[in-house]
N, CA, C and O atoms as a GROMACS GRO file, in nm:
protein
  452
    1UNK      N    1   2.934 -19.330   6.357
    1UNK     CA    2   2.898 -19.275   6.228
    1UNK      C    3   2.847 -19.133   6.242
    1UNK      O    4   2.878 -19.047   6.160
    2UNK      N    5   2.769 -19.108   6.347
    2UNK     CA    6   2.712 -18.976   6.369
    2UNK      C    7   2.822 -18.871   6.389
    2UNK      O    8   2.815 -18.762   6.333
    3UNK      N    9   2.923 -18.904   6.467
    3UNK     CA   10   3.035 -18.814   6.492
    3UNK      C   11   3.112 -18.786   6.362
    3UNK      O   12   3.157 -18.674   6.340
    4UNK      N   13   3.126 -18.886   6.279
    4UNK     CA   14   3.193 -18.869   6.151
    4UNK      C   15   3.119 -18.768   6.063
    4UNK      O   16   3.182 -18.684   5.999
    5UNK      N   17   2.987 -18.776   6.059
    5UNK     CA   18   2.908 -18.684   5.978
    5UNK      C   19   2.919 -18.541   6.030
    5UNK      O   20   2.924 -18.446   5.950
    6UNK      N   21   2.921 -18.524   6.159
    6UNK     CA   22   2.934 -18.391   6.217
    6UNK      C   23   3.070 -18.332   6.182
    6UNK      O   24   3.079 -18.215   6.142
    7UNK      N   25   3.175 -18.410   6.195
    7UNK     CA   26   3.309 -18.362   6.161
    7UNK      C   27   3.319 -18.328   6.013
    7UNK      O   28   3.380 -18.228   5.975
    8UNK      N   29   3.260 -18.411   5.930
    8UNK     CA   30   3.266 -18.386   5.786
    8UNK      C   31   3.190 -18.257   5.752
    8UNK      O   32   3.236 -18.177   5.670
    9UNK      N   33   3.074 -18.238   5.813
    9UNK     CA   34   2.996 -18.116   5.791
    9UNK      C   35   3.075 -17.994   5.835
    9UNK      O   36   3.080 -17.894   5.762
   10UNK      N   37   3.137 -18.000   5.952
   10UNK     CA   38   3.215 -17.886   6.003
   10UNK      C   39   3.334 -17.856   5.911
   10UNK      O   40   3.367 -17.740   5.889
   11UNK      N   41   3.397 -17.960   5.858
   11UNK     CA   42   3.507 -17.941   5.765
   11UNK      C   43   3.459 -17.869   5.639
   11UNK      O   44   3.525 -17.777   5.591
   12UNK      N   45   3.345 -17.911   5.585
   12UNK     CA   46   3.291 -17.848   5.464
   12UNK      C   47   3.257 -17.702   5.489
   12UNK      O   48   3.283 -17.616   5.405
   13UNK      N   49   3.199 -17.674   5.604
   13UNK     CA   50   3.166 -17.535   5.638
   13UNK      C   51   3.293 -17.452   5.648
   13UNK      O   52   3.297 -17.339   5.599
   14UNK      N   53   3.396 -17.506   5.710
   14UNK     CA   54   3.522 -17.433   5.724
   14UNK      C   55   3.585 -17.406   5.587
   14UNK      O   56   3.635 -17.296   5.562
   15UNK      N   57   3.583 -17.503   5.498
   15UNK     CA   58   3.639 -17.484   5.365
   15UNK      C   59   3.562 -17.375   5.290
   15UNK      O   60   3.623 -17.290   5.225
   16UNK      N   61   3.432 -17.377   5.299
   16UNK     CA   62   3.350 -17.274   5.232
   16UNK      C   63   3.380 -17.136   5.287
   16UNK      O   64   3.397 -17.041   5.211
   17UNK      N   65   3.388 -17.124   5.418
   17UNK     CA   66   3.413 -16.994   5.480
   17UNK      C   67   3.552 -16.941   5.446
   17UNK      O   68   3.571 -16.819   5.437
   18UNK      N   69   3.646 -17.028   5.428
   18UNK     CA   70   3.782 -16.985   5.396
   18UNK      C   71   3.793 -16.944   5.249
   18UNK      O   72   3.860 -16.845   5.218
   19UNK      N   73   3.728 -17.017   5.160
   19UNK     CA   74   3.743 -16.990   5.017
   19UNK      C   75   3.644 -16.887   4.963
   19UNK      O   76   3.667 -16.831   4.856
   20UNK      N   77   3.536 -16.863   5.031
   20UNK     CA   78   3.432 -16.772   4.982
   20UNK      C   79   3.483 -16.630   4.953
   20UNK      O   80   3.452 -16.577   4.847
   21UNK      N   81   3.560 -16.568   5.043
   21UNK     CA   82   3.609 -16.433   5.012
   21UNK      C   83   3.697 -16.428   4.886
   21UNK      O   84   3.694 -16.328   4.814
   22UNK      N   85   3.773 -16.532   4.860
   22UNK     CA   86   3.858 -16.534   4.741
   22UNK      C   87   3.773 -16.536   4.615
   22UNK      O   88   3.805 -16.468   4.517
   23UNK      N   89   3.666 -16.615   4.616
   23UNK     CA   90   3.578 -16.620   4.500
   23UNK      C   91   3.505 -16.488   4.480
   23UNK      O   92   3.485 -16.444   4.367
   24UNK      N   93   3.465 -16.425   4.589
   24UNK     CA   94   3.395 -16.297   4.578
   24UNK      C   95   3.486 -16.190   4.518
   24UNK      O   96   3.443 -16.111   4.435
   25UNK      N   97   3.611 -16.188   4.560
   25UNK     CA   98   3.706 -16.090   4.506
   25UNK      C   99   3.727 -16.113   4.356
   25UNK      O  100   3.735 -16.018   4.279
   26UNK      N  101   3.736 -16.237   4.316
   26UNK     CA  102   3.754 -16.267   4.174
   26UNK      C  103   3.630 -16.227   4.093
   26UNK      O  104   3.642 -16.178   3.981
   27UNK      N  105   3.513 -16.246   4.150
   27UNK     CA  106   3.390 -16.210   4.080
   27UNK      C  107   3.383 -16.060   4.057
   27UNK      O  108   3.342 -16.016   3.950
   28UNK      N  109   3.422 -15.982   4.156
   28UNK     CA  110   3.419 -15.837   4.141
   28UNK      C  111   3.516 -15.792   4.031
   28UNK      O  112   3.487 -15.698   3.958
   29UNK      N  113   3.630 -15.858   4.021
   29UNK     CA  114   3.728 -15.821   3.919
   29UNK      C  115   3.680 -15.860   3.779
   29UNK      O  116   3.712 -15.790   3.683
   30UNK      N  117   3.607 -15.968   3.767
   30UNK     CA  118   3.570 -16.018   3.635
   30UNK      C  119   3.436 -15.965   3.585
   30UNK      O  120   3.403 -15.987   3.468
   31UNK      N  121   3.359 -15.896   3.668
   31UNK     CA  122   3.232 -15.844   3.622
   31UNK      C  123   3.253 -15.731   3.524
   31UNK      O  124   3.342 -15.648   3.544
   32UNK      N  125   3.173 -15.725   3.419
   32UNK     CA  126   3.190 -15.618   3.321
   32UNK      C  127   3.148 -15.483   3.380
   32UNK      O  128   3.056 -15.474   3.460
   33UNK      N  129   3.218 -15.381   3.338
   33UNK     CA  130   3.186 -15.246   3.382
   33UNK      C  131   3.146 -15.168   3.258
   33UNK      O  132   3.222 -15.158   3.162
   34UNK      N  133   3.028 -15.113   3.262
   34UNK     CA  134   2.979 -15.036   3.148
   34UNK      C  135   2.929 -14.902   3.193
   34UNK      O  136   2.950 -14.860   3.307
   35UNK      N  137   2.864 -14.836   3.102
   35UNK     CA  138   2.808 -14.705   3.137
   35UNK      C  139   2.686 -14.725   3.226
   35UNK      O  140   2.614 -14.824   3.214
   36UNK      N  141   2.665 -14.632   3.312
   36UNK     CA  142   2.550 -14.636   3.402
   36UNK      C  143   2.456 -14.524   3.359
   36UNK      O  144   2.480 -14.408   3.391
   37UNK      N  145   2.350 -14.558   3.289
   37UNK     CA  146   2.261 -14.452   3.243
   37UNK      C  147   2.193 -14.383   3.360
   37UNK      O  148   2.165 -14.444   3.463
   38UNK      N  149   2.166 -14.256   3.341
   38UNK     CA  150   2.096 -14.179   3.444
   38UNK      C  151   1.952 -14.226   3.454
   38UNK      O  152   1.898 -14.286   3.362
   39UNK      N  153   1.893 -14.199   3.567
   39UNK     CA  154   1.752 -14.231   3.586
   39UNK      C  155   1.668 -14.151   3.489
   39UNK      O  156   1.709 -14.044   3.443
   40UNK      N  157   1.550 -14.202   3.459
   40UNK     CA  158   1.462 -14.131   3.368
   40UNK      C  159   1.424 -13.996   3.428
   40UNK      O  160   1.394 -13.985   3.547
   41UNK      N  161   1.426 -13.896   3.346
   41UNK     CA  162   1.388 -13.762   3.390
   41UNK      C  163   1.236 -13.749   3.382
   41UNK      O  164   1.173 -13.798   3.288
   42UNK      N  165   1.179 -13.683   3.479
   42UNK     CA  166   1.035 -13.656   3.479
   42UNK      C  167   1.013 -13.509   3.510
   42UNK      O  168   0.967 -13.474   3.619
   43UNK      N  169   1.046 -13.422   3.414
   43UNK     CA  170   1.037 -13.278   3.441
   43UNK      C  171   0.894 -13.228   3.458
   43UNK      O  172   0.873 -13.119   3.510
   44UNK      N  173   0.795 -13.306   3.416
   44UNK     CA  174   0.656 -13.263   3.429
   44UNK      C  175   0.600 -13.285   3.569
   44UNK      O  176   0.488 -13.244   3.598
   45UNK      N  177   0.678 -13.349   3.658
   45UNK     CA  178   0.640 -13.362   3.798
   45UNK      C  179   0.727 -13.269   3.880
   45UNK      O  180   0.844 -13.249   3.848
   46UNK      N  181   0.671 -13.211   3.988
   46UNK     CA  182   0.752 -13.121   4.070
   46UNK      C  183   0.868 -13.192   4.142
   46UNK      O  184   0.972 -13.131   4.167
   47UNK      N  185   0.848 -13.321   4.175
   47UNK     CA  186   0.954 -13.398   4.240
   47UNK      C  187   0.927 -13.547   4.221
   47UNK      O  188   0.824 -13.585   4.164
   48UNK      N  189   1.018 -13.629   4.269
   48UNK     CA  190   1.005 -13.774   4.251
   48UNK      C  191   0.892 -13.833   4.333
   48UNK      O  192   0.836 -13.936   4.296
   49UNK      N  193   0.857 -13.769   4.442
   49UNK     CA  194   0.746 -13.818   4.523
   49UNK      C  195   0.614 -13.809   4.446
   49UNK      O  196   0.535 -13.902   4.448
   50UNK      N  197   0.591 -13.696   4.378
   50UNK     CA  198   0.470 -13.682   4.298
   50UNK      C  199   0.467 -13.788   4.187
   50UNK      O  200   0.361 -13.845   4.158
   51UNK      N  201   0.580 -13.814   4.126
   51UNK     CA  202   0.590 -13.916   4.022
   51UNK      C  203   0.557 -14.054   4.080
   51UNK      O  204   0.484 -14.131   4.017
   52UNK      N  205   0.609 -14.083   4.196
   52UNK     CA  206   0.584 -14.210   4.263
   52UNK      C  207   0.435 -14.229   4.289
   52UNK      O  208   0.380 -14.336   4.261
   53UNK      N  209   0.369 -14.126   4.342
   53UNK     CA  210   0.226 -14.135   4.372
   53UNK      C  211   0.148 -14.152   4.242
   53UNK      O  212   0.057 -14.235   4.235
   54UNK      N  213   0.183 -14.076   4.140
   54UNK     CA  214   0.113 -14.084   4.011
   54UNK      C  215   0.119 -14.225   3.953
   54UNK      O  216   0.018 -14.279   3.909
   55UNK      N  217   0.236 -14.284   3.955
   55UNK     CA  218   0.254 -14.416   3.892
   55UNK      C  219   0.189 -14.529   3.970
   55UNK      O  220   0.153 -14.631   3.912
   56UNK      N  221   0.173 -14.514   4.100
   56UNK     CA  222   0.123 -14.623   4.182
   56UNK      C  223  -0.017 -14.602   4.236
   56UNK      O  224  -0.068 -14.687   4.309
   57UNK      N  225  -0.081 -14.491   4.203
   57UNK     CA  226  -0.207 -14.452   4.268
   57UNK      C  227  -0.317 -14.556   4.252
   57UNK      O  228  -0.382 -14.589   4.350
   58UNK      N  229  -0.339 -14.608   4.134
   58UNK     CA  230  -0.446 -14.706   4.114
   58UNK      C  231  -0.396 -14.850   4.129
   58UNK      O  232  -0.472 -14.944   4.103
   59UNK      N  233  -0.272 -14.867   4.170
   59UNK     CA  234  -0.216 -15.002   4.183
   59UNK      C  235  -0.195 -15.044   4.328
   59UNK      O  236  -0.204 -15.162   4.361
   60UNK      N  237  -0.167 -14.949   4.414
   60UNK     CA  238  -0.129 -14.979   4.552
   60UNK      C  239  -0.214 -14.893   4.646
   60UNK      O  240  -0.242 -14.777   4.616
   61UNK      N  241  -0.256 -14.950   4.758
   61UNK     CA  242  -0.336 -14.875   4.855
   61UNK      C  243  -0.260 -14.752   4.904
   61UNK      O  244  -0.139 -14.758   4.922
   62UNK      N  245  -0.330 -14.641   4.924
   62UNK     CA  246  -0.264 -14.520   4.978
   62UNK      C  247  -0.193 -14.546   5.111
   62UNK      O  248  -0.089 -14.487   5.139
   63UNK      N  249  -0.250 -14.635   5.192
   63UNK     CA  250  -0.185 -14.667   5.321
   63UNK      C  251  -0.046 -14.727   5.298
   63UNK      O  252   0.049 -14.693   5.368
   64UNK      N  253  -0.036 -14.816   5.199
   64UNK     CA  254   0.094 -14.880   5.169
   64UNK      C  255   0.191 -14.778   5.109
   64UNK      O  256   0.309 -14.779   5.142
   65UNK      N  257   0.141 -14.690   5.021
   65UNK     CA  258   0.227 -14.585   4.966
   65UNK      C  259   0.283 -14.499   5.079
   65UNK      O  260   0.401 -14.465   5.079
   66UNK      N  261   0.196 -14.465   5.175
   66UNK     CA  262   0.240 -14.383   5.289
   66UNK      C  263   0.347 -14.455   5.371
   66UNK      O  264   0.443 -14.392   5.415
   67UNK      N  265   0.330 -14.584   5.391
   67UNK     CA  266   0.429 -14.661   5.467
   67UNK      C  267   0.564 -14.662   5.396
   67UNK      O  268   0.669 -14.646   5.458
   68UNK      N  269   0.560 -14.680   5.265
   68UNK     CA  270   0.684 -14.685   5.187
   68UNK      C  271   0.758 -14.552   5.194
   68UNK      O  272   0.880 -14.549   5.209
   69UNK      N  273   0.683 -14.443   5.184
   69UNK     CA  274   0.744 -14.311   5.182
   69UNK      C  275   0.777 -14.263   5.324
   69UNK      O  276   0.866 -14.180   5.342
   70UNK      N  277   0.707 -14.313   5.422
   70UNK     CA  278   0.731 -14.272   5.560
   70UNK      C  279   0.651 -14.149   5.598
   70UNK      O  280   0.703 -14.059   5.665
   71UNK      N  281   0.526 -14.144   5.555
   71UNK     CA  282   0.439 -14.031   5.587
   71UNK      C  283   0.300 -14.084   5.619
   71UNK      O  284   0.280 -14.205   5.633
   72UNK      N  285   0.205 -13.994   5.630
   72UNK     CA  286   0.068 -14.035   5.662
   72UNK      C  287  -0.012 -14.057   5.534
   72UNK      O  288   0.023 -14.006   5.427
   73UNK      N  289  -0.119 -14.133   5.547
   73UNK     CA  290  -0.208 -14.157   5.434
   73UNK      C  291  -0.271 -14.026   5.387
   73UNK      O  292  -0.294 -14.008   5.267
   74UNK      N  293  -0.298 -13.937   5.480
   74UNK     CA  294  -0.358 -13.808   5.445
   74UNK      C  295  -0.265 -13.727   5.355
   74UNK      O  296  -0.310 -13.662   5.260
   75UNK      N  297  -0.135 -13.729   5.383
   75UNK     CA  298  -0.039 -13.657   5.298
   75UNK      C  299  -0.035 -13.715   5.157
   75UNK      O  300  -0.029 -13.640   5.059
   76UNK      N  301  -0.040 -13.845   5.147
   76UNK     CA  302  -0.041 -13.909   5.015
   76UNK      C  303  -0.169 -13.871   4.941
   76UNK      O  304  -0.165 -13.841   4.822
   77UNK      N  305  -0.282 -13.872   5.011
   77UNK     CA  306  -0.409 -13.834   4.948
   77UNK      C  307  -0.406 -13.689   4.902
   77UNK      O  308  -0.461 -13.656   4.797
   78UNK      N  309  -0.343 -13.601   4.980
   78UNK     CA  310  -0.332 -13.460   4.940
   78UNK      C  311  -0.249 -13.445   4.813
   78UNK      O  312  -0.283 -13.367   4.724
   79UNK      N  313  -0.140 -13.519   4.805
   79UNK     CA  314  -0.057 -13.513   4.685
   79UNK      C  315  -0.137 -13.562   4.565
   79UNK      O  316  -0.133 -13.500   4.458
   80UNK      N  317  -0.209 -13.673   4.581
   80UNK     CA  318  -0.291 -13.726   4.471
   80UNK      C  319  -0.398 -13.626   4.430
   80UNK      O  320  -0.422 -13.605   4.311
   81UNK      N  321  -0.461 -13.564   4.527
   81UNK     CA  322  -0.565 -13.466   4.498
   81UNK      C  323  -0.507 -13.345   4.425
   81UNK      O  324  -0.571 -13.290   4.335
   82UNK      N  325  -0.387 -13.304   4.463
   82UNK     CA  326  -0.325 -13.188   4.398
   82UNK      C  327  -0.295 -13.215   4.251
   82UNK      O  328  -0.285 -13.122   4.171
   83UNK      N  329  -0.282 -13.344   4.215
   83UNK     CA  330  -0.256 -13.379   4.075
   83UNK      C  331  -0.385 -13.416   4.001
   83UNK      O  332  -0.381 -13.452   3.884
   84UNK      N  333  -0.499 -13.406   4.070
   84UNK     CA  334  -0.626 -13.435   4.006
   84UNK      C  335  -0.657 -13.583   3.992
   84UNK      O  336  -0.739 -13.621   3.909
   85UNK      N  337  -0.592 -13.666   4.071
   85UNK     CA  338  -0.618 -13.810   4.064
   85UNK      C  339  -0.752 -13.841   4.130
   85UNK      O  340  -0.789 -13.775   4.228
   86UNK      N  341  -0.825 -13.940   4.079
   86UNK     CA  342  -0.953 -13.976   4.140
   86UNK      C  343  -0.934 -14.042   4.276
   86UNK      O  344  -0.822 -14.080   4.313
   87UNK      N  345  -1.041 -14.055   4.350
   87UNK     CA  346  -1.034 -14.123   4.480
   87UNK      C  347  -0.988 -14.267   4.454
   87UNK      O  348  -1.033 -14.333   4.361
   88UNK      N  349  -0.898 -14.313   4.538
   88UNK     CA  350  -0.840 -14.445   4.519
   88UNK      C  351  -0.944 -14.553   4.542
   88UNK      O  352  -1.014 -14.553   4.643
   89UNK      N  353  -0.955 -14.645   4.447
   89UNK     CA  354  -1.044 -14.760   4.462
   89UNK      C  355  -0.965 -14.890   4.452
   89UNK      O  356  -1.011 -14.989   4.394
   90UNK      N  357  -0.847 -14.888   4.509
   90UNK     CA  358  -0.759 -15.005   4.501
   90UNK      C  359  -0.821 -15.126   4.569
   90UNK      O  360  -0.795 -15.239   4.528
   91UNK      N  361  -0.902 -15.104   4.672
   91UNK     CA  362  -0.962 -15.217   4.742
   91UNK      C  363  -1.046 -15.301   4.647
   91UNK      O  364  -1.058 -15.422   4.665
   92UNK      N  365  -1.105 -15.237   4.546
   92UNK     CA  366  -1.188 -15.309   4.450
   92UNK      C  367  -1.107 -15.349   4.326
   92UNK      O  368  -1.160 -15.416   4.237
   93UNK      N  369  -0.985 -15.310   4.321
   93UNK     CA  370  -0.903 -15.334   4.203
   93UNK      C  371  -0.861 -15.479   4.191
   93UNK      O  372  -0.845 -15.550   4.290
   94UNK      N  373  -0.845 -15.523   4.068
   94UNK     CA  374  -0.795 -15.657   4.043
   94UNK      C  375  -0.648 -15.670   4.077
   94UNK      O  376  -0.595 -15.780   4.089
   95UNK      N  377  -0.580 -15.556   4.092
   95UNK     CA  378  -0.437 -15.561   4.125
   95UNK      C  379  -0.413 -15.630   4.259
   95UNK      O  380  -0.309 -15.692   4.279
   96UNK      N  381  -0.509 -15.619   4.352
   96UNK     CA  382  -0.490 -15.686   4.480
   96UNK      C  383  -0.488 -15.837   4.464
   96UNK      O  384  -0.422 -15.907   4.540
   97UNK      N  385  -0.560 -15.886   4.365
   97UNK     CA  386  -0.565 -16.030   4.342
   97UNK      C  387  -0.459 -16.077   4.243
   97UNK      O  388  -0.402 -16.185   4.258
   98UNK      N  389  -0.432 -15.993   4.143
   98UNK     CA  390  -0.347 -16.038   4.033
   98UNK      C  391  -0.206 -15.979   4.036
   98UNK      O  392  -0.114 -16.038   3.980
   99UNK      N  393  -0.189 -15.866   4.100
   99UNK     CA  394  -0.058 -15.802   4.100
   99UNK      C  395   0.040 -15.874   4.190
   99UNK      O  396   0.003 -15.918   4.300
  100UNK      N  397   0.160 -15.886   4.148
  100UNK     CA  398   0.261 -15.952   4.230
  100UNK      C  399   0.379 -15.862   4.260
  100UNK      O  400   0.465 -15.898   4.340
  101UNK      N  401   0.384 -15.745   4.199
  101UNK     CA  402   0.493 -15.653   4.224
  101UNK      C  403   0.437 -15.534   4.300
  101UNK      O  404   0.344 -15.468   4.254
  102UNK      N  405   0.493 -15.507   4.416
  102UNK     CA  406   0.450 -15.391   4.493
  102UNK      C  407   0.572 -15.307   4.523
  102UNK      O  408   0.682 -15.360   4.538
  103UNK      N  409   0.555 -15.176   4.533
  103UNK     CA  410   0.671 -15.091   4.559
  103UNK      C  411   0.726 -15.115   4.698
  103UNK      O  412   0.651 -15.121   4.796
  104UNK      N  413   0.852 -15.130   4.704
  104UNK     CA  414   0.918 -15.148   4.832
  104UNK      C  415   1.047 -15.067   4.826
  104UNK      O  416   1.156 -15.124   4.818
  105UNK      N  417   1.033 -14.936   4.830
  105UNK     CA  418   1.146 -14.848   4.813
  105UNK      C  419   1.183 -14.784   4.944
  105UNK      O  420   1.101 -14.772   5.036
  106UNK      N  421   1.305 -14.744   4.953
  106UNK     CA  422   1.352 -14.670   5.070
  106UNK      C  423   1.302 -14.525   5.058
  106UNK      O  424   1.307 -14.468   4.949
  107UNK      N  425   1.254 -14.465   5.168
  107UNK     CA  426   1.208 -14.326   5.162
  107UNK      C  427   1.315 -14.230   5.114
  107UNK      O  428   1.282 -14.124   5.060
  108UNK      N  429   1.442 -14.263   5.132
  108UNK     CA  430   1.550 -14.174   5.090
  108UNK      C  431   1.554 -14.156   4.939
  108UNK      O  432   1.609 -14.057   4.890
  109UNK      N  433   1.496 -14.249   4.864
  109UNK     CA  434   1.498 -14.239   4.719
  109UNK      C  435   1.414 -14.122   4.669
  109UNK      O  436   1.432 -14.078   4.555
  110UNK      N  437   1.323 -14.071   4.753
  110UNK     CA  438   1.232 -13.969   4.708
  110UNK      C  439   1.271 -13.828   4.753
  110UNK      O  440   1.203 -13.731   4.724
  111UNK      N  441   1.381 -13.820   4.823
  111UNK     CA  442   1.428 -13.689   4.867
  111UNK      C  443   1.513 -13.627   4.758
  111UNK      O  444   1.603 -13.692   4.704
  112UNK      N  445   1.486 -13.504   4.726
  112UNK     CA  446   1.564 -13.437   4.623
  112UNK      C  447   1.704 -13.409   4.677
  112UNK      O  448   1.720 -13.356   4.787
  113UNK      N  449   1.801 -13.444   4.600
  113UNK     CA  450   1.940 -13.424   4.644
  113UNK      C  451   1.988 -13.283   4.611
  113UNK      O  452   2.102 -13.248   4.640
   0.00000   0.00000   0.00000
């Protein structure tokens, strides 16, 4: 019985692996294609990095912001200071307990093209 179950499992895996690419190709053909709106413009910020820091300053620790962007905490603090943001008190913030969404972006998203 054990050998039968192994063979049956292997057969199912083989069928899935053979048919999966066909289903994926059909899905790509049948998905709707619409307009792709541009990203929101933020002309009041010098670049997207400043916008990122502004939006997340009181929500995420500066250390985490620095990790996401790929720089030092001191650089993030300098950017925040240049925009007049207060000293970060995220450690005391309720966001650490209640927030469930944290930024997890690629650093390339913040480079001006």
